[in-house]
N, C-alpha and C positions, 0 to 999 in steps of 0.2 A: 641442503643444510638449512639451519635455522639460526636466527638471532636470539641471544639469551640476554635479557635485561639483567641488571645487577640483582634485583629482587628475586627474579626467577632463579638465577644461578644459586643464590643462598638457599632458596627453597629446595632446590634439587640436591643440595649437599648436607642436608640435616643429618646429623649423626656421623657425617664423614670426617675424616682427619683434616684439621687445619694445622698448616705448618708455617712457621715464620722464621726468618733469619734475623738475627740481631743487627742493629745498625753498626756499620764498621766502614773504614775507608775502603774506597774502591781499589781492587788489586790492580797491579801494574801491568800484568801479563796480558799479551793478546789473546783474542779469541782462538780456541784450538782449531786446528785445520780439520775439516770434515767435508771433503768433496767426494761424491760418488756420482756415477752416471744418473742423469735425470730422465724423466719421461713425463708425457702429458696424461693426466688422469681427469677426464671431465674438464672443469674449469681451473684445475689446479696443475701446478708443476710440482712433481714429487721426486723424492730421492730413492735409492735402491731399498731403504728401509721403510718405505712407505709413508714417509713424513711429508707433509705439505710444506713447500718452501715459500718464504717471502724473501725477495731480493731487493736490495738497496745498493746503488752503486753509481758509476760515472761512466761516461763515454770517454774513449782514448782513440782518436782518429787521426792518422797520419795521412794527409792529402797530397803530399809531395814525394816524388821519387828520390831515392830508392826505396822508401817505405820500410818502417818498422826495423830500424837499425839500432842496436844497443848504443847507448851514449849519444844519440842524436838530439837529445833535449826534449824529445816528444814521447818517445816510447817509454812505457812504464818500466821502472827497475824493481829489483827485489826491495830495495829501501822504500820506494814509493808504495809497493804492495804492503809492507809492513805499517806504513802510516794509514792506509785504507782500512786495514784489519783493526788497528787501534780504535778507529771511529766507527767500527761496526758495519763497514761497507763490504759486502760479500759478492759482488758481481761487478764485471767490467764489460761494456760493449765496445769490443775492440774492432776498429775500422779495418776492412780488407778491400783492396782495390782490384778490379778486374783488369785494369792496366798493369798492375804488378804481377797477377797470377798468369796472364797470358800476354806478355809484351809483344809477341809476334803470332800471327795466325796459326793457332793449333800448337803453339810451343808453350809449355809449362815452365815456369821459373821455379825450380825445386829448391833453390837457395831461399827464395821468398817464403816458400811453404815451411821450410825448416826455421826460419826467423819467427814466423807466427807460431809454430808449435813450441819454440823456446819460450815465448812470452806466455802462452797457455800454461805450460809446465811451471813457470816461476809463480804465476798467479795461483794456479790450482794447488800448488804445494802449500799455499797459505790459506787454503779454504775459499778461494775466490773463484766463482764460476764465471766463464767467459762465453758471451755471445758473440760469435764472429759475424760481423755486419758488413755485407757487400755494399760499400758506401759510394754513392755518387752525389754531386752537386753540380747541376748545369752540364751534365752528360760528358763533358770531356774538355780537354785543353783548348781546342779551337774556339771555344766560347768562353774561355777564362774559367772553366770549371774543372771537374776531376771525375775519375771513375772509368768511363768507357775508353779503350785504347783507340788511337787515331785509325788504326786499319779496320776497326769494327764498323764504322760509320762512314758512309760515302759523303753525306751532306756536309757542307761547310758555311760558315757565315758569309754573307754577301757584302760587297763593298758599300752598298747603299743602306745597309741596316745599322742603325745605332745599336750599341750594346750597353745597356743600362747596368750591366753587372747583376750578380746574384742578389736576389731570386727573380728580379724583373726580367732577366734575360730568357726565362721560360717562355715569354710572350713573342720573342723573335721568330719570324716565319721559318727561318732555317733551323731553329731549335725544334720547332714542331715537326718539320720534315725528318729530322734525326729521330724523334721519338716514334713517329709513324713507322719508320724503318724497324725499330726495335720490336714493336708490337706485331708487325707483319713478318718478323723474322727474316728480313731481307738479308741476303748473303749469309744466312745461317747464324745471325749474331746471337740470338737466344740459345741456339744449340752450342755455340762456342762458349758462352757464358755458362751454360749447364755443365759443359766438360770441365771448365775451370773450377766451378764450385764442387763438382764431383771429386776433382784432384785434391781440393782442400778438405773435404769430408774424409776421404781416404787417408790423408796424411794425419788428421788428428783423431781418427778413429781409435778408440781405447783410452784416450787421455781422459782421466776422471774430471779435469777442470772444464770440460766442454758443456756449456748450458745448451747451445743449439747453434744453427746457422740461419741468419737472416738474408733473404733472398735479394732484396734490393731496398736501399734507403730512398725515400721521398720520390717514388715514381711518378712521373708527369703523364697525363693522358695523351699529349700531342695535340693534333689538329681538333679533335673533339672536345677540348677542354671546356668550351662555353656550355656544352650540354650538361656539365656537372653542376651548374648553378641554376637555381638555388636549392635544389632537392636531391643532388646526387645523380649519377649517370649509369643507370643499369645496363645500357647497351655497351658502353666502354668497359664497364666492370666485368661483363661477360668475357670479353676478349682478354682483358687483364687477368682475370683468374685463370683462363686457359694458359696464358703465359706462366703464371706462378706454378700451375700444375706441371707444365712441361719441365721447368727448372727442377721442381721437386722430384720428378721421375729420374732425372739424372743422378741426383743424389741417392735416391733410394736404390739405384743400381749397385751402389758400393756400400751404403749403410742403411738398412731398412728401418732402423729405430731412432736415429738422432733426431731431436726435435727441430723442425723447420719452422721459421717465423715468417708470416706473410704480413705485409704492411699495406693498409689501404692507400689508393692513389692520393697524391699530396694535396688535392683540393680539401682533403680532411682538415688541414690546418687552417683553412677559412671556414670551417664548421660544416662542410658538405658531408653528408652520411655515406657510409660505404655500403655496397651491395654484395660483398664477399660472402659466399655461403648463404644466399638469400633466394631460395626457390620461390616462384619460378623464373625469377630474373636471372639468377646464376645457379649453378649446381650446388647441392649440398656438399660440404667438405667431408670427405670420407676417410682420408688418412687419419689414424688415430694420434699421430704425433705432430699435428700442425698446431701451433700457437700463433697468436696475433700481436703485432707490434704497432703501437699507436704513439702519436706525439701530442703534447699539451702545451702549446705555446700561446700566450696572450699577444695577439698581433698588435693591438694598439700600443702596448708596452714595449714590444720589440721595436716599433717604429720610432718611439720616443728615443730608445737607446741608440739604434743604429742609423737613424735617418735625421736625428736632430730635432724631431718634432716635440711639441710640448709634453713635459712630463705628466701633465694632468690627463693625458689619454689613457693612463692605466686605470682611471676610474671606471672604464668600460670593461675592464677584465672580468669581473663576476659574471657578466652576461655571456662572454665567450666561454669562460670555464664551464658554466651551466650547460651550454649547449654541447660542448665537446664531451662532457661526462654523460649527458644523456645519450649521446652517439655511442660512447664506450659501453654503457649499460646495454643499449640495444644490441650491439654487435656481439658482446659476450653472451648475452641471453639467447640470442637467436642461433649462434653457432655452437653454444655449450663448449667453448674453448677458452683457456686462459688468455687474458689480455694483459700486455705488459706495456707501460708508459716507458718507451725506449729513448725518448727525448723530452725534456722540459728544461727551462733554464731562464734566469733573469738575474738582475742585480738587485731587485727589489724583494725583500724578505717576505712581505705580505703576498706577493704574486707566487713565490715559491710555496708558502704556506698553504695557498688555495690548492695546489696540485697535491701536496704531501697529505693534507688532511683528507681530501677526497679519496685518495689512494688508500689510506688507512681504513676508511670506511667500508671499502670494498674489497680489502685484502689484495690489493694490486701492487706488484713490485714496480720499480722504476730505475732508470739511468738518467742522472742529471747531466745536462750539457754544459760543461764548464766554460768560462770565458778564458781564452788563450791557453797558455800552458799552466793549467790549474794546479797540478800535483807535480812538486819537484822537491822532494824530501831532502835531497843532497844540499839544497840551498838553506836548509833550516826554517824555511817559511812553512807554516801550517795554514792552509787556506780554509780549514774547517773551523775557523773561530768567528766570533762576532755574531751578528744576527743571521747571516747566511748559514754558518755552521749549526746554529741552534735548530734550523729547520731541517737540515740534511742529516745531522747526527741525532738519531732517535733511539729510544728504547723500543724494541719490537721483537716479535717472535721470528726467528730465523728459520726454525724447523719445528713443526707442530706434529706430534704423534697423535693426530686426531683430526677431527673436522672443525676448522675454525668458526668461531661465532662472532663476537663484537671486539674490536680493538680500538682503544682510546689512549691517546697520548697528549699531554699538555706540554707544548714545546717551550713554554715560559718557565715552568717550575719542575717539569719532569715527572709529574703524576701519571701513572700508567695502570691501565686495567685490561686484561684480556680473558676472554672466555672461549672455552673449546670443549668439545665432547671427545673424550680419550678413546683411542682404538688400538689394536695390538701393534706393537713396533719393537724391534730389537734395540732401539735407541731412544732416549728421552726427548721431550720437548726442550728446545733451546732457545733462550730469550737473551738477547744482547742488551746489556745495560749500558746506557749512554755514559761516556767518559766526561761529558760536559755539563750534565745537569744535576750532579749530585756532589758538590764539592766537600761535604762533610760526611759522606757516606750515604747509604740507602737502606731501607727496610723492604723486604720482600716476604709476601704471604701467599699461601696456596690453599685454597678451599677445594676439597674433593680431590686433592693430590698431594704429594709431599716433595719438598725442595730437597734435591740430593747434591747440590753444589755447596762448596764451603762459603762462609760469610764473606762478603765483599767480592765474590767472583765476578769477573767481567761478563760471564755468561751464566745465567741462572738456568739450572736443569731441573725438570719437574717429571716425576713418575706418577702415573695414575693408573687405576684399574680400567681395562676396557669398558666403555659405556658410561663411565663416570662423567659428570658435568663439572668442569674445573674452571675456577676463576683465580687468576694470579694478579696480584697488585704489587706495584713497586712505587715507592716514593721517597723523597729525601726526609732528612731527620726533622726538617722544620715545617713539614706539611703532614696532614692526616690522610692524604691520598684521594680526597674526594673532589678535588678542583679539576674536573675532567670536561673536555669539549663534548658538545652534543653530536649527534649524527647529522652531517650535512645533507644526507639523503641524496637520491638521484634527481636529475633535472625535472622529472615529472612529478616530484613530490613524494614518491614512495621511498620507504626505508630500505637501506642496503646494509651491507656489512658482511656478508656471507661469501666465502670463497666459492661455494658452489661446486658440486661434483656428483 
C-alpha cells in the first residue's frame, strides 16, 4: 500500500466527482450494526465484504469467579453496549479465564461458555466485535493473581518468599518455577489449556460478533527472563512460539478460520523486542489467520499512578513510546500480520494521545484498558467525556472499501482527513463521526467518491469506483478542515500510515 499526500490525492482526482454534505446537527441515532465474520488479509483485518476494518474499543475483564455474570457490575450490558456504539467504539476485548473454562482437570464449564456467548451476542448485535482474551495476571490465585486454575500448576509460593504483588511477583522464584512448568507442558498444562480454548472456539463458532481468540495475556518467560534484556530473547521465544502454535492447533481442530491472536512475551512492556515469526531464530508464521496483540504502556507514568512516584516521570514517556512503536513497526513488517494494541491506558490525556496518534498513522486498532469499572451506563455516568474522552472518541474509518492511505484526526477541534484507494465491495466505506467534536454539526466532503449518507448522519458512507483515489474530509462549522496533525512516523524516522496488505 501507499501513502497519499493531500496534494497527490487532489491530483489523482482531477475531473472526479466532489461531493459534500451541508453542515447540520449530528444525528442522534447510534451507528448501524454491521458485524460479519472477520479474517486476516496480509496486515489487515477484513470483513466478509472485503472491507479493511479499523477497530477502537475497550477491555472488559472479569478477574474474579464466578466470572461474566449478568448484573455483577463488571460484565458489559446491552445499555453499556449502546453507550460504546454512541461514541464510535466497535470492539471489546472480553476477558476469559482458564480457571473458569476448566475449573477441574479436563472438565469444561459449559455454563460459563454460555455466559460468554451471551455477551458476544449482546455486543455483536450492536455492531461490536469481540476479541476473546485468555487473560492471566500473575498466573493464579496462590500468588494473588488470576488465570491458571490451581490444579494446573504444582508450584506454590514458599513461606520464605516475600510477595510484592502484581507485577513484581513475576520475580518470585516460585512464580518462575510455575511459568517453566507451563512452557515445558508439565502435567499437560498447555494441552489442557488448548482443550479449554478449543471448547471456547467451538461454542462461539458462527457468532458474527467474534473478532478472534487471544491465546494468552502477558505471558512471562519464567526462569530465562533475564535473557530477554536488553535486546530480546530468541531462545525463549522459540519455545514460546512452539507453545502458541500448540494452542493454535487445538483451536484449528474445531475452527480452521477464526483469527487467533499471539502476544509477545511480556518483557515487551519494558521495550524488549519480540522474535515471533523471525527466521532463523523462530519459524515463520504460516497460519493465514494469525494476528498479533501488543501493549503500549508508558511504564514511568504507570509507576507514578500506581506506585506513588513523582508525576514528572511521565516526561520519559515519549522515549518509551518511540521504542515500543519501533518494535510494532518491525514486528508487523517482518511477519506481514496485522498488529493490534490490545492494551494501553493512562489517566493522562497526553499519554493516551501518544498512543492514539501513532495508531492512526499506522492504521492500527486498539483496546483501551480503563481504570476500574469504567463503563456503567445504568449509573447515568458517561466516562467518555473530558480530555480523556476527546482522545478515545475519534472520527475514523471503521470499514474501508479499499486500501487505506493516510489518516489524520485533530482531537482538539475534530478536523479529519482520510485517503484510500477504492476497490470492489458490496458495501461502502463507513466513517464514524465523533459525537463529541462537532457541537454545531459538521461538513463532510469526498473527492474521488460520493457521500451516500444523509446530512448529519453518525456514520458517513462513501461510494467510489474501484481504483479511484479517494479523499474524505470532515470538519466542524467553525473550521476550514486544514488544522491537521503531521505524521509522527515510525521510531526509525521513516514515514508510515499504510495498513499494508
